[in-house]
C-alpha positions in Angstrom: 65.9 34.0 85.3 66.2 36.6 82.6 63.6 38.8 84.2 65.5 38.7 87.5 68.7 39.8 85.8 66.8 42.7 84.1 65.4 43.8 87.5 68.8 43.6 89.1 70.3 45.7 86.3 67.4 48.3 86.6 67.9 48.5 90.3 71.6 49.0 89.9 71.0 51.8 87.3 68.4 53.5 89.6 70.8 53.4 92.5 73.6 54.9 90.3 71.2 57.6 89.0 69.9 58.4 92.5 73.5 58.6 93.9 74.5 60.9 91.1 71.5 63.1 91.7 72.2 63.3 95.4 75.8 64.2 94.6 74.6 67.0 92.3 72.2 68.2 94.9 75.0 68.5 97.4 77.1 70.6 95.0 77.1 74.4 95.4 74.6 76.0 93.1 77.2 78.1 91.3 79.7 75.3 90.6 80.2 75.2 86.9 78.2 78.4 86.3 79.2 82.0 85.4 77.9 85.1 87.2 77.6 88.6 85.6 77.5 91.7 87.8 75.5 94.3 86.0 76.4 97.9 86.9 73.9 100.5 85.8 76.5 103.4 85.3 79.5 103.8 83.1 83.1 102.7 83.7 85.1 105.0 85.9 82.2 106.4 88.0 81.6 105.8 91.7 79.1 103.0 91.2 81.6 101.3 88.8 84.5 101.7 91.2 82.5 100.1 94.1 80.8 97.5 91.9 84.1 96.2 90.5 85.7 96.0 93.9 82.6 94.2 95.2 82.6 91.8 92.2 86.2 90.9 92.8 85.6 89.8 96.4 82.2 88.3 95.7 83.9 85.9 93.3 86.2 84.8 96.2 83.4 84.1 98.6 80.6 82.4 96.5 80.5 78.6 97.1 81.5 76.9 93.9 83.7 79.9 92.9 82.2 80.7 89.5 83.9 83.2 87.2 82.4 86.6 87.9 82.3 89.1 85.1 81.4 92.8 85.2 79.0 94.3 82.7 78.3 98.1 82.5 75.0 99.2 81.1 74.6 103.0 81.6 72.1 105.5 80.3 68.9 107.4 81.3 70.3 108.1 84.8 70.8 104.4 85.5 67.4 103.3 84.2 68.8 101.4 81.2 70.6 98.8 83.3 68.0 98.7 86.1 65.1 97.9 83.7 67.2 95.5 81.6 67.9 93.4 84.7 64.2 92.9 85.4 62.9 92.6 81.8 65.6 90.7 80.0 68.1 89.5 82.6 68.5 85.8 83.0 66.4 84.3 85.8 68.6 81.4 86.6 70.8 83.3 89.1 73.6 84.1 86.6 73.1 87.8 86.7 73.0 90.2 89.7 72.6 94.0 89.5 74.8 96.4 91.4 72.5 99.4 91.1 72.7 103.1 92.1 69.9 105.6 92.1 67.3 103.0 91.5 65.6 103.1 94.9 64.2 106.6 94.3 63.3 105.9 90.7 61.3 102.9 91.8 59.4 105.1 94.3 58.9 108.2 92.1 58.0 106.5 88.9 57.2 102.8 89.4 55.4 102.7 86.1 58.7 103.0 84.3 59.5 99.5 85.4 57.6 97.0 83.2 58.5 94.4 85.7 57.6 95.7 89.2 60.7 96.6 91.0 59.4 95.5 94.4 59.0 92.0 92.9 62.7 91.6 92.5 64.9 89.5 94.8 67.0 91.8 97.0 70.4 90.5 98.1 71.8 93.4 100.0 72.0 97.2 100.1 74.6 99.8 101.2 73.8 103.2 102.6 75.6 106.2 101.3 75.6 110.0 100.6 76.7 112.5 98.0 79.1 115.4 98.1 78.3 118.6 96.2 81.2 120.9 95.1 81.7 124.1 93.1 84.6 125.7 91.1 86.5 128.3 93.1 86.4 130.7 90.2 82.7 131.2 90.3 82.2 134.9 90.8 82.8 136.6 93.2 85.1 133.7 94.3 84.2 130.6 96.3 86.5 130.3 99.3 84.2 128.6 101.9 80.9 126.6 101.7 78.7 129.6 102.7 80.0 131.6 99.8 77.6 129.6 97.6 74.8 132.1 98.3 76.9 134.8 96.7 77.5 132.9 93.5 76.8 134.7 90.2 76.2 132.8 87.0 76.1 129.4 88.7 75.7 126.5 86.3 74.9 123.2 88.0 75.4 120.0 86.0 73.8 116.6 86.3 72.9 113.3 84.7 69.1 113.4 84.5 66.5 115.7 86.0 64.8 112.8 87.7 67.8 111.3 89.4 67.9 111.6 93.2 71.4 113.2 93.2 70.3 115.9 90.8 67.1 116.5 92.6 68.8 117.0 95.9 71.3 119.5 94.4 68.6 121.6 92.8 66.4 121.5 95.9 69.3 122.5 98.1 70.2 125.5 95.9 66.5 126.5 95.8 66.2 126.3 99.6 69.3 128.5 99.9 67.9 131.0 97.4 70.8 130.5 94.9 70.0 131.5 91.3 71.3 128.9 88.9 71.1 127.3 85.5 70.7 123.5 85.4 72.4 121.6 82.6 71.7 117.9 82.3 72.1 115.0 79.9 75.6 113.9 80.8 75.7 110.1 80.2 77.7 109.4 83.3 79.9 111.1 85.9 83.1 111.0 83.9 81.9 113.3 81.0 80.2 115.6 83.5 83.4 115.9 85.5 85.3 116.7 82.3 82.7 119.4 81.6 83.3 120.8 85.1 87.1 120.9 84.5 86.5 122.7 81.2 84.2 125.3 82.9 81.1 124.3 80.9 79.4 123.7 84.2 80.7 124.9 87.6 78.9 122.8 90.2 78.5 119.0 90.3 78.0 116.1 92.7 79.6 112.8 93.3 79.1 109.9 95.7 81.9 109.4 98.2 84.1 106.9 96.4 84.7 109.2 93.4 84.9 112.3 95.6 87.6 110.7 97.7 89.4 108.9 94.9 89.3 111.5 92.1 87.7 114.9 93.0 89.5 115.6 96.2 93.1 114.7 95.1 92.8 116.1 91.6 90.6 119.1 91.9 90.1 120.2 95.6 93.7 119.9 96.7 94.8 121.8 93.6 92.4 124.7 94.5 90.1 124.3 91.5 87.1 123.2 93.6 85.7 123.4 97.1 83.2 121.1 98.7 80.0 122.9 99.6 77.9 120.2 101.5 77.1 116.6 101.7 73.6 115.2 101.8 72.0 114.4 105.1 68.5 114.6 106.6 69.7 114.9 110.2 68.7 118.3 111.8 70.3 117.8 115.2 73.3 119.7 116.4 75.8 116.9 115.8 75.2 114.6 112.8 75.9 110.9 113.5 79.4 109.8 112.5 79.5 108.5 108.9 82.3 106.1 108.0 82.2 107.4 104.5 82.8 111.0 105.6 85.4 110.4 108.3 88.3 112.8 107.9 86.5 115.2 105.5 85.7 118.7 106.8 82.5 119.2 104.9 79.2 120.4 106.4 75.9 118.5 106.0 73.2 120.4 104.0 71.2 121.2 107.3 74.4 122.5 108.9 75.2 124.7 105.9 71.6 125.9 105.8 71.7 126.9 109.5 75.0 128.7 109.0 73.5 130.8 106.2 69.8 131.1 107.3 70.1 130.8 111.1 67.6 128.0 111.4 67.3 124.4 110.3 65.5 123.9 106.9 61.8 123.3 106.8 58.8 123.5 104.3 57.9 121.7 101.2 61.2 121.8 99.5 62.9 120.4 102.6 60.3 117.6 102.9 61.0 116.6 99.3 64.7 116.7 99.8 64.4 114.7 103.1 62.2 112.1 101.5 64.5 111.5 98.5 67.5 111.3 100.8 65.8 108.9 103.2 64.8 106.5 100.4 67.8 106.7 98.2 70.7 107.2 100.6 69.5 104.4 102.9 69.8 102.2 99.8 72.3 104.1 97.7 73.6 100.8 96.2 71.2 97.9 95.7 72.4 94.4 95.0 69.4 92.8 93.3 68.3 89.9 91.1 65.4 89.5 88.8 62.1 88.0 90.1 61.8 84.3 89.8 65.5 83.5 90.5 65.9 80.2 92.4 66.0 80.8 96.1 69.2 78.7 96.4 70.9 81.3 94.2 69.7 84.2 96.3 70.7 82.5 99.5 74.2 81.7 98.1 74.8 85.4 97.2 73.5 86.7 100.5 75.9 84.3 102.3 78.8 85.5 100.0 78.0 89.1 100.7 78.2 88.5 104.4 81.6 86.9 103.9 82.7 90.0 101.9 81.7 92.1 104.9 84.1 90.1 107.1 87.0 90.0 104.7 90.0 91.9 105.9 91.6 92.0 102.5 88.4 93.6 101.1 88.5 96.2 103.9 92.2 96.9 103.2 91.7 97.3 99.4 88.6 99.4 99.9 90.4 101.7 102.3 93.3 102.1 99.8 91.0 102.6 96.8 88.0 104.6 98.0 89.2 105.5 101.6 86.3 103.8 103.4 84.9 100.3 103.7 81.4 99.6 102.3 79.1 97.8 104.6 76.4 95.7 103.0 73.2 95.0 104.8 72.0 91.5 104.0 70.2 88.5 105.5 67.0 86.6 105.1 64.6 89.5 105.8 66.1 91.9 103.2 63.2 91.5 100.7 60.7 92.8 103.3 63.1 95.5 104.6 63.7 97.0 101.1 60.0 96.7 100.0 59.0 98.5 103.2 61.4 101.4 102.5 60.5 101.9 98.9 57.6 104.3 99.8 56.8 108.0 99.7 53.5 109.9 100.3 51.3 110.7 97.3 51.6 114.4 98.0 55.4 114.3 98.0 55.5 112.2 94.9 53.2 114.6 93.1 55.3 117.7 94.2 58.6 116.1 93.1 57.1 115.0 89.8 56.0 118.6 89.0 59.4 119.9 90.3 61.2 117.5 87.9 59.0 118.6 84.9 60.0 122.2 85.5 63.6 121.3 85.2 63.0 119.6 81.8 61.3 122.6 80.3 
């Protein structure tokens, strides 16, 4: 009789445990957890502006609604944060990177990533571009974009010689035949922008959120700067409409080149520029998790990103803050899409590596 009672009790305990386990399995993965969004550039820059806006609405749309915290880790042109994510970031789904500039770095120097970047879990990406601008007081005076070829004593500033943004700026100036000095090492966009305002450098570049939100209202409309071009690899007569650039009267680099030279760009410098743009601008922002993260966590974030894309409040706040609405490409095939795009020919990689070394000398 005693043994029967024991069996009944054990069965009851098993049923209770199984029921609790099933209940836990039905709960959203992020319930009771906390999520960190790691941004690989400093506070106040374009990646930070976008990343914080993204984090705010991501928190709203993740099932289980975990607290979402933003962590900035800048340095080495974004490499500090990007490599930290893969090497030391938690692999339980509690950290996701909002990375800028990493796509090209992963193609150009994959050996810098101790954890292969292609092995990461890609949640989403956002295409984008960069606007390049110059002080109007550069001799003999910059009044329109084509005046850049007349510039005397031009000092172009940047974050790191191997970043895609800096590479495209120098390649463009070299294609146009503009003599210039290149000053690098600014930790993030904010100190570089301050150096620009002080006249320590007189040409710089920003991605569209900061150009629209800071540079245009504070420095272009006051007459201190003019935009020169924005990055594009399209060489047709009419570039495709870019939501980021709507309402801005700025030529693409190929348009500017044709205005000055009479033909579209070509040759080795152009192929290098085009390759860097096609890799990095297609995936200007990467939302990525370390390898080995549970698939349920990846799926939950991809679903949340899709909800952010459809959120009217997100669209309204983005329009107010950065004057365009980011559109994140996501879905179940993102891993294969991103890995297929992280490529460049050996010849182009070798040429750009040597071109980068010359800038560091």
